[in-house]
SERO-4910 file (N, C-alpha, C, O; in steps of 0.05 Angstrom, whole numbers):
BEGIN
 pado doro    nc1    nc2    nc3   cac1   cac2   cac3    cc1    cc2    cc3    oc1    oc2    oc3
  Met    A     22    -21      0     -1     -1      5     15     29      3     28     39     22
  Val    A     10     41    -22     23     68    -17     11     91     -2    -13     97     -5
  Ile    A     27    103     15     22    122     37     26    147     23     50    151     18
  Thr    A      8    168     13     -2    188      0      2    209     34     -6    203     57
  Leu    A     19    232     24     17    256     50    -17    264     48    -26    270     71
  Ser    A    -39    267     25    -56    270     35    -71    259     42    -92    270     49
  Ala    A    -67    225     42    -82    210     66    -76    216     87    -95    211    101
  Leu    A    -58    224    100    -53    229    129    -48    257    133    -32    267    149
  Glu    A    -62    268    117    -56    304    121    -63    308    147    -49    326    155
  Tyr    A    -80    300    167    -91    310    198    -62    299    217    -48    311    234
  Glu    A    -60    273    205    -35    259    231     -5    273    220     14    273    235
  Val    A     -3    285    195     19    291    191     25    325    206     44    333    219
  Lys    A      1    336    197      0    364    206     -1    361    241      9    378    255
  Leu    A    -11    344    248    -16    342    287     19    334    287     33    353    295
  Leu    A     31    315    281     51    302    282     81    327    286    102    327    299
  Lys    A     66    349    259     88    369    264     89    394    290    108    407    298
  Glu    A     66    395    297     58    409    321     63    396    345     71    412    362
  Leu    A     63    370    354     79    351    373    111    364    367    119    385    377
  Val    A    126    348    350    139    345    349    160    377    354    184    377    358
  Ser    A    145    397    351    151    426    349    162    434    374    182    448    375
  Ile    A    144    422    403    140    436    427    175    414    436    184    396    421
  Lys    A    183    420    454    218    405    460    207    391    492    224    391    509
  Ser    A    182    380    499    182    363    513    195    340    525    190    317    531
  Ile    A    216    361    527    234    340    534    225    322    571    203    328    581
  Thr    A    237    307    582    221    296    605    245    319    630    268    325    636
  Gly    A    213    322    637    217    348    666    217    375    658    223    394    671
  Asn    A    211    373    636    213    404    624    171    419    636    150    412    627
  Ser    A    176    432    650    146    428    658    134    455    642    110    460    643
  Glu    A    150    469    630    139    495    618    125    473    592    102    473    581
  Glu    A    138    462    589    138    446    554    102    422    547     82    418    533
  Tyr    A    121    413    574     93    399    580     69    404    590     51    389    583
  Lys    A     61    428    609     45    450    597     26    458    566      2    455    562
  Arg    A     47    467    548     48    471    521     35    446    504     15    446    489
  Ile    A     51    426    511     28    395    497     13    389    509     -7    381    497
  Ala    A     14    390    528    -26    373    540    -32    405    535    -30    407    559
  Asn    A    -38    429    527    -54    443    513    -62    431    488    -83    418    481
  Leu    A    -37    439    472    -49    428    436    -65    398    451    -88    402    458
  Ile    A    -58    380    454    -72    354    460   -102    362    474   -123    350    466
  Ser    A   -103    377    489   -136    374    501   -147    401    477   -170    405    472
  Lys    A   -136    408    472   -156    430    455   -172    401    425   -194    399    416
  Glu    A   -155    389    421   -149    375    397   -180    356    400   -195    347    382
  Leu    A   -183    356    426   -188    324    440   -224    338    441   -244    326    435
  Thr    A   -223    373    454   -247    379    459   -262    384    431   -285    377    424
  Ala    A   -239    398    416   -249    402    393   -267    377    375   -287    381    361
  Leu    A   -251    348    379   -269    318    364   -290    317    393   -302    295    393
  Gly    A   -296    331    413   -325    328    428   -316    306    441   -332    288    437
  Leu    A   -292    298    462   -287    277    483   -284    292    504   -273    314    505
  Arg    A   -297    274    526   -302    294    557   -266    285    564   -252    265    559
  Leu    A   -260    315    582   -234    303    582   -227    323    608   -239    344    613
  Thr    A   -204    312    622   -196    312    647   -167    320    650   -152    306    636
  Ile    A   -157    336    663   -124    333    675   -120    323    690   -137    323    708
  His    A    -98    308    693    -95    289    731    -65    300    732    -47    286    723
  Asp    A    -56    335    748    -23    341    749     -9    314    768    -14    314    792
  Gly    A      1    303    761     25    291    775     40    298    804     43    283    822
  Glu    A     50    333    803     55    345    814     41    350    852     49    357    874
  Lys    A     20    342    840      0    335    865     16    316    889     20    320    913
  Glu    A     22    295    874     38    269    894     74    274    882     87    256    893
  Ala    A     86    285    872    107    286    873    118    309    885    142    309    889
  Lys    A    104    328    891    114    357    910    144    373    898    161    384    913
  Asp    A    147    371    865    183    379    862    172    408    844    188    421    831
  Gly    A    145    414    847    144    447    834    140    436    796    131    451    779
  Ile    A    147    415    793    142    408    759    113    399    767     99    391    786
  Ser    A    110    407    736     73    405    730     71    378    716     87    378    697
  Arg    A     63    363    717     60    340    699     34    335    692     23    314    698
  Pro    A     19    356    675    -13    346    659    -21    320    657    -20    322    633
  Asn    A    -28    301    660    -42    271    650    -58    283    641    -65    305    650
  Ile    A    -76    268    612    -90    279    596   -105    255    593    -96    238    577
  Val    A   -143    247    612   -148    216    611   -168    240    589   -174    263    594
  Ala    A   -173    227    571   -206    234    555   -224    219    541   -210    205    525
  Tyr    A   -250    214    538   -270    188    535   -286    199    517   -298    220    515
  Tyr    A   -283    174    502   -303    183    467   -320    154    481   -309    135    491
  Asp    A   -354    160    478   -366    151    502   -381    135    474   -391    151    458
  Ala    A   -384    106    467   -394    103    447   -422     91    457   -440     89    440
  Gly    A   -425     83    484   -456     67    499   -440     41    494   -452     25    480
  Ala    A   -417     35    500   -419      8    492   -413     -8    527   -403      4    545
  Pro    A   -419    -30    529   -417    -37    555   -391    -33    569   -393    -23    591
  Arg    A   -363    -41    558   -334    -34    572   -318    -16    550   -322    -13    526
  Thr    A   -302     -8    567   -284      8    558   -244      0    557   -228    -11    573
  Ile    A   -243      9    537   -218      2    530   -204     27    529   -215     44    515
  Gly    A   -169     37    548   -149     56    539   -139     51    520   -144     29    510
  Phe    A   -122     69    508   -101     68    494    -84     94    509    -89    118    513
  Leu    A    -57     74    517    -41     94    533    -16    106    507     -5     92    489
  Thr    A    -14    129    512     21    143    500     26    158    520     12    159    540
  His    A     47    171    516     75    196    534     80    209    513     85    199    491
  Tyr    A     79    238    520     93    266    509    112    263    515    127    275    500
  Asp    A    126    252    533    153    269    539    181    255    516    176    233    506
  Val    A    203    267    512    217    260    504    231    255    512    223    255    535
  Val    A    262    247    512    294    249    513    310    261    495    312    259    470
  Ser    A    326    280    518    341    300    494    358    291    467    354    271    453
  Thr    A    374    308    465    374    309    444    409    312    443    417    321    465
  Ser    A    426    308    425    461    317    421    461    334    405    451    337    382
  Ser    A    479    351    424    483    377    417    487    382    377    481    402    365
  Lys    A    497    361    367    496    357    336    467    359    322    458    372    304
  Trp    A    458    343    337    418    352    314    400    371    329    377    373    323
  Arg    A    414    389    354    387    397    368    365    413    346    340    414    343
  Glu    A    396    427    330    369    456    319    356    445    304    335    456    299
  Lys    A    362    422    293    347    398    272    313    387    287    292    389    275
  Ala    A    316    378    311    309    356    317    282    367    322    268    347    317
  Phe    A    267    384    328    247    392    335    226    413    313    207    428    315
  Ser    A    248    403    288    229    416    267    219    385    247    239    371    244
  Leu    A    195    373    233    191    349    220    194    354    199    182    371    186
  Arg    A    217    332    191    227    337    163    214    311    159    209    293    174
  Ile    A    210    314    130    185    294    107    212    286     88    227    302     78
  Tyr    A    213    261     87    232    253     63    214    228     59    195    220     72
  Glu    A    227    220     37    232    191     26    263    173     15    282    181      1
  Glu    A    259    154     23    277    130     27    267    108     14    247     97     22
  Asn    A    285     97    -16    276     74    -29    241     75    -28    227     55    -24
  Gly    A    233    102    -34    197     95    -43    183     96    -15    159     94    -12
  Glu    A    201    101      2    178    102     25    181    124     41    203    133     46
  Lys    A    161    134     50    163    167     65    162    162     94    148    149    109
  Arg    A    184    177     96    188    181    127    186    198    139    188    217    122
  Ala    A    181    209    164    180    242    180    200    238    199    198    217    211
  Ser    A    227    257    207    241    253    222    244    276    253    260    293    246
  Gly    A    239    279    271    247    291    290    239    276    314    232    252    315
  Arg    A    243    296    337    250    284    363    222    270    377    207    288    387
  Gly    A    213    247    381    187    233    386    172    229    370    148    224    371
  Ser    A    195    233    345    167    223    317    157    191    322    134    183    324
  Ala    A    180    174    322    173    149    334    165    140    357    150    121    359
  Asp    A    177    154    382    165    155    396    165    175    424    184    181    437
  Asp    A    140    183    427    113    170    424     90    186    421     69    186    434
  Lys    A    103    210    386     88    226    385     66    223    358     45    234    351
  Gly    A     89    191    342     73    184    321     50    170    327     30    168    312
  Cys    A     56    157    357     27    149    361      2    153    375    -19    140    380
  Ile    A     15    183    380     -6    201    391    -25    217    370    -48    224    371
  Ala    A     -2    219    345    -29    229    317    -43    208    300    -60    210    283
  Ala    A    -30    182    313    -40    157    299    -71    155    316    -91    146    306
  Leu    A    -70    163    341    -84    155    358   -111    175    357   -133    165    361
  Met    A   -109    197    352   -126    216    343   -137    218    326   -160    225    326
  Gly    A   -121    213    301   -133    206    268   -149    180    283   -142    192    304
  Ala    A   -159    161    291   -157    142    290   -183    152    305   -204    147    294
  Ile    A   -185    163    326   -212    174    340   -234    195    330   -258    198    336
  Arg    A   -209    214    305   -225    236    289   -245    212    267   -267    220    262
  Asp    A   -237    184    256   -245    179    233   -261    162    251   -283    165    240
  Ile    A   -264    151    265   -291    144    284   -314    151    287   -336    141    285
  Ile    A   -304    179    295   -324    204    300   -344    209    269   -367    210    262
  Thr    A   -316    214    257   -329    231    224   -341    206    213   -365    210    216
  Arg    A   -338    180    199   -354    152    193   -374    147    207   -392    133    197
  Lys    A   -378    161    243   -401    154    252   -399    108    258   -419     94    258
  Leu    A   -386    104    259   -375     78    265   -387     69    301   -385     77    324
  Glu    A   -399     48    287   -408     29    306   -380     17    335   -360      7    324
  Leu    A   -380     17    356   -355     10    371   -366    -21    396   -385    -23    413
  Asp    A   -353    -32    391   -358    -56    413   -354    -41    445   -366    -45    466
  Trp    A   -332    -23    438   -321    -13    455   -319     19    464   -317     37    448
  Asn    A   -319     24    491   -320     54    496   -292     56    491   -280     37    501
  Ile    A   -272     78    476   -241     99    482   -244    113    513   -261    125    526
  Ala    A   -214    102    518   -211    127    536   -175    134    534   -158    120    544
  Phe    A   -169    162    516   -157    173    522   -136    175    535   -142    194    549
  Ile    A   -109    167    542    -94    177    560    -64    178    550    -51    160    538
  Cys    A    -56    199    557    -30    205    552     -3    224    573     -3    248    581
  Thr    A      5    218    573     19    213    604     56    231    606     75    229    590
  Ala    A     54    245    624     81    249    624    103    232    637     98    212    652
  Asp    A    136    244    628    146    229    649    158    203    653    172    192    670
  Glu    A    140    192    614    154    157    620    178    147    609    184    123    606
  Glu    A    197    173    601    222    162    596    236    162    618    259    154    616
  Ile    A    223    172    649    242    168    667    223    140    686    230    132    708
  Gly    A    200    131    672    192    106    689    171    116    695    158    103    712
  Gly    A    159    141    684    122    152    698    120    140    721    106    120    719
  Glu    A    131    145    747    119    142    775     92    157    771     69    147    771
  Tyr    A     98    188    768     83    219    774     60    221    744     41    236    740
  Gly    A     69    202    727     44    199    705     33    175    695      9    180    697
  Ala    A     35    152    686     25    147    680     19    126    710     -3    116    712
  Gly    A     38    122    731     35    111    750     15    124    778      5    115    799
  Tyr    A     16    150    762     -3    168    789    -40    160    777    -60    154    791
  Ile    A    -40    162    754    -60    155    734    -70    120    747    -93    116    754
  Ala    A    -56    104    747    -65     76    750    -61     72    786    -78     58    798
  Arg    A    -36     88    804    -44     81    822    -73     98    839    -88     81    850
  Asn    A    -79    115    841   -103    123    846   -123    119    837   -143    129    845
  Lys    A   -122    101    815   -152     84    801   -160    112    784   -185    110    783
  Leu    A   -155    132    772   -167    154    757   -184    143    728   -197    157    712
  Val    A   -180    119    729   -193    114    701   -198     82    702   -183     64    711
  Glu    A   -229     78    689   -237     52    696   -232     39    665   -238     49    644
  Leu    A   -215      7    670   -214     -1    638   -223    -26    646   -223    -36    669
  Asp    A   -231    -37    622   -230    -72    618   -210    -83    601   -212   -107    597
  Ala    A   -185    -66    586   -167    -75    574   -149    -47    564   -157    -23    565
  Leu    A   -131    -54    557   -113    -28    546    -94    -40    536    -84    -62    541
  Val    A    -88    -19    514    -62    -23    487    -52     -3    493    -64     18    487
  Val    A    -29     -4    505     -2     14    502     18     21    477     35      6    467
  Leu    A     12     43    471     20     50    444     45     60    432     44     75    413
  Asp    A     69     51    443     92     52    443    101     20    453    101      7    474
  Ser    A    110     16    425    119    -15    422    139     -9    387    136      7    369
  Ser    A    155    -28    391    157    -34    359    133    -41    339    112    -49    350
  Ser    A    134    -39    326    110    -54    296    115    -76    290    100    -87    274
  Met    A    143    -94    302    143   -107    301    134   -137    297    139   -153    279
  Gly    A    113   -138    325     99   -158    329     79   -146    348     79   -122    349
  Leu    A     65   -158    362     42   -155    372     61   -158    407     71   -179    413
  Val    A     64   -138    423     62   -151    452     54   -152    473     43   -132    484
  Val    A     59   -177    485     37   -181    503     51   -183    529     42   -193    549
  Gly    A     75   -172    525     93   -173    556    116   -150    557    133   -149    539
  Thr    A    117   -138    573    145   -120    569    166   -120    601    156   -123    624
  Ser    A    185   -117    597    216   -130    615    205    -97    637    199    -74    633
  Gly    A    209   -113    660    203    -84    685    237    -83    687    253   -102    685
  Ile    A    243    -57    693    261    -45    706    270    -41    729    261    -20    737
  Val    A    281    -49    741    310    -28    767    333    -20    763    351    -34    753
  His    A    334     11    774    355     35    770    366     28    798    353     15    815
  Gly    A    387     37    801    404     35    825    429     52    819    436     64    798
  Asn    A    445     50    850    477     62    849    487     40    861    472     21    866
  Ile    A    506     40    864    536     12    879    559     34    899    577     47    889
  Val    A    554     35    919    571     64    922    590     60    938    582     47    958
  Ile    A    608     63    938    640     45    949    659     68    957    669     86    944
  Lys    A    661     59    988    684     95   1006    703     79   1013    704     56   1022
  Gly    A    717     92   1007    747     95   1021    760    113   1042    751    123   1064
  Lys    A    777    115   1032    794    146   1051    811    162   1037    834    155   1037
  Pro    A    802    187   1023    817    205   1001    847    210   1024    850    209   1048
  Gly    A    862    216   1004    892    220   1009    916    233    980    909    239    957
  His    A    934    233    988    958    249    962    964    229    956    970    212    972
  Ala    A    965    223    929    967    209    916   1001    184    904   1005    161    897
  Gly    A   1018    213    908   1043    221    923   1050    197    948   1067    179    949
  Tyr    A   1028    207    967   1045    192    994   1031    159    996   1044    138    998
  Leu    A   1010    162    996    990    134    997    987    128   1019    963    130   1025
  Phe    A   1003    119   1039   1002    110   1061    972    130   1078    965    153   1074
  Gly    A    962    112   1094    938    124   1109    908    128   1091    885    133   1097
  Ser    A    918    124   1071    886    123   1042    881    108   1037    900     92   1037
  Asp    A    860     97   1031    845     73   1013    824     80    995    801     89    997
  Asn    A    841     72    974    837     83    947    806     71    940    801     47    936
  Ala    A    785     93    938    758     80    932    751     60    902    735     41    901
  Leu    A    771     72    877    771     66    853    786     41    856    772     22    849
  His    A    807     35    863    813      7    861    796     -6    881    788    -27    870
  Lys    A    785     -4    908    772    -31    909    747    -33    886    741    -53    874
  Ala    A    735     -6    884    715     -5    861    716    -22    841    698    -39    837
  Ile    A    731    -19    829    757    -52    809    749    -71    807    738    -81    787
  Val    A    755    -81    836    757   -121    844    725   -115    851    708   -125    835
  Phe    A    718   -105    865    687   -108    866    676   -111    841    678   -134    831
  Leu    A    665    -96    829    659    -85    802    653   -114    778    634   -126    766
  Asn    A    686   -115    782    698   -144    762    688   -173    779    688   -192    764
  Glu    A    680   -178    803    665   -199    812    635   -191    801    621   -201    783
  Leu    A    630   -171    818    596   -161    814    591   -170    786    568   -180    786
  Leu    A    604   -170    756    602   -182    742    587   -208    735    569   -210    719
  Gly    A    596   -224    746    588   -257    751    551   -251    737    538   -262    720
  Phe    A    543   -225    757    513   -225    768    496   -227    730    477   -241    723
  Val    A    516   -202    712    505   -205    684    496   -239    673    476   -247    661
  Asn    A    519   -251    683    518   -292    674    478   -296    683    456   -298    672
  Ser    A    492   -294    716    466   -298    729    438   -292    715    427   -308    700
  Arg    A    430   -271    722    415   -260    711    398   -273    672    376   -275    663
  Ala    A    424   -279    664    424   -286    637    410   -310    635    395   -316    617
  Met    A    416   -327    656    401   -353    661    370   -349    663    358   -368    655
  Ser    A    355   -329    672    329   -326    686    319   -319    645    330   -304    629
  Leu    A    298   -335    643    284   -337    609    249   -335    617    234   -345    634
  Ser    A    247   -319    597    215   -315    595    200   -341    577    212   -354    560
  Lys    A    169   -345    586    152   -351    569    167   -344    539    180   -359    525
  Leu    A    160   -311    537    159   -302    513    175   -294    493    195   -282    501
  Arg    A    174   -297    468    196   -291    449    200   -266    446    185   -247    449
  Asn    A    232   -266    438    231   -241    420    233   -238    397    235   -258    383
  Pro    A    234   -217    389    226   -206    360    253   -228    343    274   -235    354
  Pro    A    244   -233    315    269   -252    302    289   -228    297    309   -238    286
  Ser    A    292   -204    301    329   -202    297    334   -201    319    351   -183    320
  Ile    A    331   -207    339    344   -216    375    361   -237    369    347   -256    362
  Pro    A    383   -244    369    401   -267    369    383   -295    401    374   -318    401
  Ile    A    385   -279    418    367   -302    442    341   -301    436    328   -280    432
  Pro    A    330   -330    434    305   -337    418    283   -321    441    267   -306    431
  Asn    A    284   -323    474    263   -318    486    281   -282    496    299   -270    486
  Val    A    261   -276    522    267   -255    536    289   -263    559    292   -286    567
  Trp    A    299   -248    566    320   -252    586    322   -238    595    318   -216    584
  Gly    A    332   -240    623    338   -223    643    369   -215    640    388   -230    633
  Arg    A    371   -180    648    399   -163    647    406   -152    661    388   -142    674
  Phe    A    440   -146    672    441   -128    684    472   -113    672    493   -115    660
  Ser    A    457   -100    686    480    -77    656    502    -46    677    485    -31    687
  Leu    A    519    -40    680    527    -32    694    531     -4    676    546     -3    656
  Thr    A    520     13    683    511     44    658    529     69    658    529     86    640
  Trp    A    545     70    679    567    105    695    568     98    716    554     86    731
  Ile    A    594    110    715    615    115    745    629    152    749    636    167    732
  Lys    A    629    154    772    628    174    781    636    176    801    625    166    820
  Ser    A    665    193    800    688    199    826    677    211    840    655    218    832
  Asp    A    685    219    870    691    246    881    710    270    882    715    291    894
  Asn    A    717    252    861    752    275    856    760    265    826    763    244    814
  Met    A    760    289    819    781    299    778    801    308    789    806    329    777
  Thr    A    819    305    808    845    322    810    865    291    805    860    270    817
  Tyr    A    887    296    783    904    272    777    927    263    808    941    243    806
  Asn    A    927    283    838    938    278    850    927    271    876    941    267    895
  Val    A    900    270    874    883    259    901    868    238    890    855    236    869
  Ile    A    874    216    922    873    190    919    829    188    923    818    201    941
  Pro    A    821    181    914    789    177    916    779    170    933    782    146    939
  Gly    A    762    188    951    742    171    970    721    161    973    713    146    991
  Lys    A    708    171    949    684    160    941    689    147    915    711    147    905
  Ile    A    662    134    899    665    123    882    631    113    877    621     97    892
  Thr    A    618    128    855    587    115    855    581    106    828    593    119    810
  Val    A    568     90    822    575     63    794    533     57    792    518     45    806
  Gly    A    529     74    767    502     63    760    495     42    755    516     30    749
  Phe    A    470     21    752    462     -4    749    432      3    728    417     22    730
  Asp    A    431    -21    707    412    -19    694    402    -47    699    416    -66    691
  Met    A    378    -50    711    362    -90    709    346    -95    700    325    -86    709
  Arg    A    345   -114    671    315   -120    668    311   -138    674    325   -158    675
  Leu    A    272   -131    682    260   -162    696    250   -175    668    248   -163    646
  Leu    A    243   -204    674    227   -210    662    202   -206    661    190   -202    682
  Pro    A    183   -208    629    152   -199    646    141   -205    664    133   -188    680
  Glu    A    138   -230    665    125   -242    696    142   -252    723    138   -270    740
  Glu    A    163   -229    720    184   -224    757    172   -214    765    156   -200    752
  Asp    A    171   -216    787    159   -202    805    194   -185    816    213   -200    820
  Pro    A    198   -149    819    212   -144    818    232   -145    862    256   -141    862
  Glu    A    222   -148    882    217   -160    902    235   -189    905    255   -194    919
  Phe    A    226   -201    892    243   -228    890    268   -226    873    289   -233    882
  Val    A    266   -215    842    289   -204    835    312   -188    854    336   -193    859
  Leu    A    297   -168    862    320   -145    882    330   -168    910    352   -164    920
  Ser    A    315   -186    920    324   -206    936    347   -227    928    360   -240    944
  Gln    A    350   -227    906    371   -240    880    401   -217    889    421   -217    904
  Leu    A    388   -201    871    408   -188    866    427   -165    905    450   -157    908
  Lys    A    403   -163    924    426   -159    936    432   -180    959    441   -174    981
  Ser    A    426   -210    949    446   -240    972    468   -232    953    487   -219    962
  Tyr    A    466   -240    921    497   -225    907    509   -212    916    529   -222    926
  Phe    A    506   -191    917    522   -168    929    529   -161    958    548   -147    965
  Glu    A    513   -173    972    527   -176    991    548   -209    997    568   -204   1011
  Met    A    547   -233    989    557   -246    988    585   -239    960    602   -256    954
  Thr    A    583   -220    952    604   -209    926    634   -196    961    657   -201    966
  Lys    A    615   -180    974    631   -159    992    648   -180   1012    673   -179   1015
  Tyr    A    625   -204   1027    635   -216   1045    663   -236   1033    683   -241   1047
  Arg    A    658   -247   1001    685   -264    995    708   -239    988    731   -248    992
  Leu    A    710   -218    981    727   -200    979    739   -186   1002    761   -175   1003
  Cys    A    714   -190   1026    724   -172   1044    728   -148   1047    746   -138   1061
  Leu    A    703   -132   1030    712   -109   1025    679    -97   1032    659   -102   1019
  His    A    679    -80   1056    649    -83   1062    647    -55   1065    629    -54   1082
  Asp    A    653    -34   1062    643      3   1053    634     11   1032    637     34   1023
  Ile    A    619    -13   1020    600    -13    992    571    -10    999    566    -23   1019
  Lys    A    551      2    991    528     -4    991    515      4    966    524     17    948
  Leu    A    487    -10    968    472    -13    948    448      1    949    432     -5    968
  Glu    A    439     26    926    427     32    931    399     25    905    404     21    880
  Ile    A    376     24    917    353     21    902    338     50    892    322     62    907
  Ile    A    345     60    867    331     87    869    302     83    857    285     94    871
  Arg    A    290     69    833    269     56    821    270     28    820    290     14    816
  Ala    A    244     19    822    238    -11    816    204    -20    798    184    -25    811
  Phe    A    203    -22    772    179    -19    756    176    -45    746    193    -54    730
  Pro    A    150    -62    754    144    -92    740    137    -88    718    126    -66    713
  Gly    A    142   -103    704    130   -102    678    112   -112    677    103   -115    700
  Tyr    A     99   -121    662     68   -143    655     75   -166    628     93   -168    611
  Met    A     47   -182    636     52   -209    608     15   -203    620      3   -194    640
  Thr    A      9   -213    596    -19   -228    585    -16   -248    565      0   -248    546
  Asp    A    -34   -268    573    -36   -295    564    -38   -293    538    -55   -277    530
  Glu    A    -22   -304    519    -24   -305    479    -56   -311    481    -76   -299    473
  Asn    A    -53   -332    495    -76   -353    488   -111   -335    496   -133   -344    492
  His    A   -100   -303    512   -127   -294    517   -140   -289    496   -131   -292    473
  Pro    A   -169   -278    502   -190   -275    478   -178   -237    464   -178   -226    442
  Phe    A   -174   -233    480   -169   -195    473   -140   -204    450   -137   -192    429
  Val    A   -121   -227    460   -106   -224    438   -106   -232    418    -91   -228    399
  Lys    A   -136   -251    422   -138   -274    389   -148   -238    379   -132   -229    363
  Lys    A   -164   -224    384   -180   -203    376   -163   -185    362   -168   -175    340
  Ala    A   -141   -181    376   -115   -151    374   -105   -167    342   -106   -157    320
  Met    A    -94   -204    350    -84   -208    326   -104   -202    305   -101   -181    293
  Asp    A   -128   -220    297   -146   -202    275   -148   -185    262   -155   -186    239
  Ala    A   -144   -166    275   -146   -132    282   -107   -119    267   -104   -100    251
  Leu    A    -95   -128    273    -68   -125    263    -65   -136    233    -55   -123    215
  Tyr    A    -77   -162    232    -73   -173    197    -92   -158    182    -88   -156    158
  Lys    A   -116   -144    192   -131   -130    176   -118   -109    166   -119    -99    143
  Ala    A   -102   -101    190    -89    -68    183    -60    -70    176    -50    -48    178
  Thr    A    -46    -83    170    -26    -95    159    -13   -107    139      7   -102    127
  Gly    A    -35   -130    138    -37   -155    121    -19   -178    126    -19   -198    111
  Lys    A      0   -175    152      8   -198    151      6   -208    188     -3   -199    209
  Lys    A     20   -231    175     12   -235    206     42   -245    221     60   -261    222
  Leu    A     26   -218    234     63   -200    257     63   -240    292     46   -255    303
  Pro    A     86   -237    293     86   -261    311     73   -243    343     74   -219    347
  Val    A     64   -257    356     69   -251    390     86   -247    402     90   -267    415
  Ile    A    104   -230    407    137   -213    424    134   -208    448    113   -200    459
  Gly    A    156   -214    457    157   -194    485    174   -176    475    185   -173    453
  Met    A    176   -158    503    193   -129    494    206   -136    510    203   -151    529
  Leu    A    231   -120    500    267   -124    517    268    -94    532    286    -86    546
  Gly    A    239    -79    523    247    -51    547    215    -51    563    199    -69    563
  Gly    A    215    -36    571    191    -33    588    173     -4    586    187     16    583
  Asn    A    153     -1    588    138     18    583    104     11    601     95    -10    608
  Asp    A     90     44    606     87     53    620     61     22    628     44     26    645
  Gly    A     62      5    620     31    -10    614     40    -26    637     20    -40    642
  Gly    A     62    -34    658     72    -44    677     57    -31    706     57    -40    728
  Trp    A     41     -1    694     21     13    727      3     -6    728     -2    -18    749
  Phe    A     -9    -13    706    -34    -27    706    -40    -55    722    -56    -66    737
  Arg    A    -20    -57    710    -14    -92    723    -37   -106    742    -50   -126    736
  Asp    A    -39    -92    765    -56    -93    788    -85   -101    781    -99   -118    792
  Tyr    A    -91    -83    759   -120    -76    744   -133   -104    739   -158   -105    741
  Gly    A   -121   -128    733   -131   -150    730   -136   -146    698   -131   -169    691
  Ile    A   -139   -139    686   -139   -130    649   -120   -145    646   -104   -154    662
  Pro    A   -126   -149    611   -107   -150    588    -98   -132    581   -110   -114    569
  Ile    A    -73   -132    587    -51   -105    567    -31   -118    541    -17   -138    540
  Ile    A    -36   -101    525    -18   -116    499     -5    -86    500     -7    -70    519
  Ser    A     12    -79    466     21    -67    466     29    -71    437     35    -94    429
  Phe    A     30    -47    418     31    -35    392     45     -9    390     45      6    409
  Gly    A     60     -3    365     72     29    360     78     28    322     68     17    302
  Val    A     98     47    329    102     46    298    136     49    297    146     62    279
  Trp    A    150     38    316    178     35    320    185     17    291    173     -4    288
  Asp    A    205     25    271    216      5    253    238    -11    263    242    -16    287
  Glu    A    255    -21    241    279    -18    244    304      9    240    327     12    250
  Lys    A    285     30    219    305     40    220    301     74    238    310     95    228
  Ser    A    284     72    269    269     93    276    298    110    286    306    133    282
  Asn    A    307     89    299    327     97    322    312    119    341    310    143    341
  Ile    A    304    104    352    294    121    378    310    126    399    324    108    406
  His    A    310    154    414    331    164    436    358    170    411    379    182    413
  Gly    A    350    162    398    388    168    378    380    198    366    358    208    373
  Asp    A    398    211    347    401    233    317    386    217    293    389    195    283
  Asn    A    372    237    289    355    236    263    323    209    264    313    194    247
  Glu    A    317    215    290    298    195    296    278    197    277    270    218    266
  Ser    A    268    172    273    243    178    249    222    150    250    224    129    262
  Val    A    202    160    232    176    143    236    175    137    207    188    150    190
  Ser    A    159    119    203    153    115    171    125    112    172    114     95    185
  Leu    A    111    131    158     86    145    149     68    118    146     44    119    152
  Lys    A     79     97    139     54     71    137     53     68    159     30     68    167
  Lys    A     80     63    184     77     50    205     43     69    218     21     59    224
  Ile    A     54    103    218     30    103    231     -2    105    224    -21    111    239
  Glu    A     -1     95    193    -31     81    175    -34     75    192    -45     85    211
  Glu    A    -17     42    186    -28     16    201    -30     12    225    -38    -11    229
  Leu    A    -25     29    254    -35     31    270    -65     51    274    -83     49    291
  Lys    A    -61     70    253    -95     83    261   -106     58    251   -117     45    269
  Ser    A   -105     46    229   -121     23    220   -125      6    241   -149      1    244
  Phe    A   -105    -10    266   -106    -22    280   -124    -23    302   -140    -40    312
  Ile    A   -116      2    306   -139     16    321   -171     20    319   -186     15    338
  Ile    A   -181     27    295   -213     22    289   -217     -7    282   -240    -15    286
  Asn    A   -194    -30    269   -204    -48    280   -216    -70    308   -233    -87    313
  Leu    A   -192    -57    318   -205    -64    345   -222    -64    361   -230    -82    375
  Val    A   -233    -32    358   -255    -27    369   -286    -24    356   -307    -15    367
  Arg    A   -283    -33    332   -305    -28    309   -325    -45    323   -320    -50    346
  Lys    A   -345    -54    313   -365    -69    315   -362    -84    284   -378   -101    276
***
């Protein structure tokens, strides 16, 4: 199917406006701007809308206007479509062009480039385009629609989707998270744990050494041993398959050291403190508390074995993933809707990353994910882009899923 700009005129125009707003995670003023734009569009479509500001819980002065809007189709049940409007920052190299949507053609395919075009503003445009079509065409639906668009997804969503879910600010019978790849129907996402390892020593003069205790030397020895936990986590395998492009067949547990910081940046001073950040990914079906107990056990035994005791583990955040049985009737219906939209029998897969669906894990409802990313999207990188065909397919999928 050839996608023309005229066929997606509304969606491309909206995406251009969305991308132009620099809604980088934590930017309160830009959050307000983009929430205002989305709210005006939804109100114009006739949806009933409420803003729930996560700052009420965060109490840090950063406004997080989370949007919940309803389209009442007179149906007995409600399906939620969850998106997010925050984006990651850009490199200095791309910064000037990142917030101006560029349409181009590559090997006969029309694409749009700009920060957030694939993650996740392209999904917002597709969802709003789908709702607009449903209203314009007066389609009969099996579901009422809850449009949910939140802040802070890129840092875990605690005061975005988490705020909505914890406070039961939306009632749902099923949830579709529009924030994943387009390479398969995601029925489970990875949980996430972020934390710090703090290694303490005693600072001193590098020329004299005696009387000091080099925290960096201790860190090298300790972290080398701790890397054994990488293999330990890799032995945990999910029931869910990975996308075909991944060399490991099933979703697996992951542990990565991601940054290191010293309290000293002077050549002739022995550092007294080293802090190391880590990222741990959980299986969709794993309980974060259980995996944390495994990490803490490995951590403490490594300290004991090496006789290094002034080392501390700090957990910054721990978010669960979610998992829906691939034989659930809702998954079957979604697969049918996806086939009609794409003309392809896409696989049922797990997601190596996480998304905000995990916050709704305790709702006891089926949760799935689908989105617009593809192998060319380069999400979070320079020249992030989305195929206009993927926006059209997502739009069609949404309509197919909810209509009678």
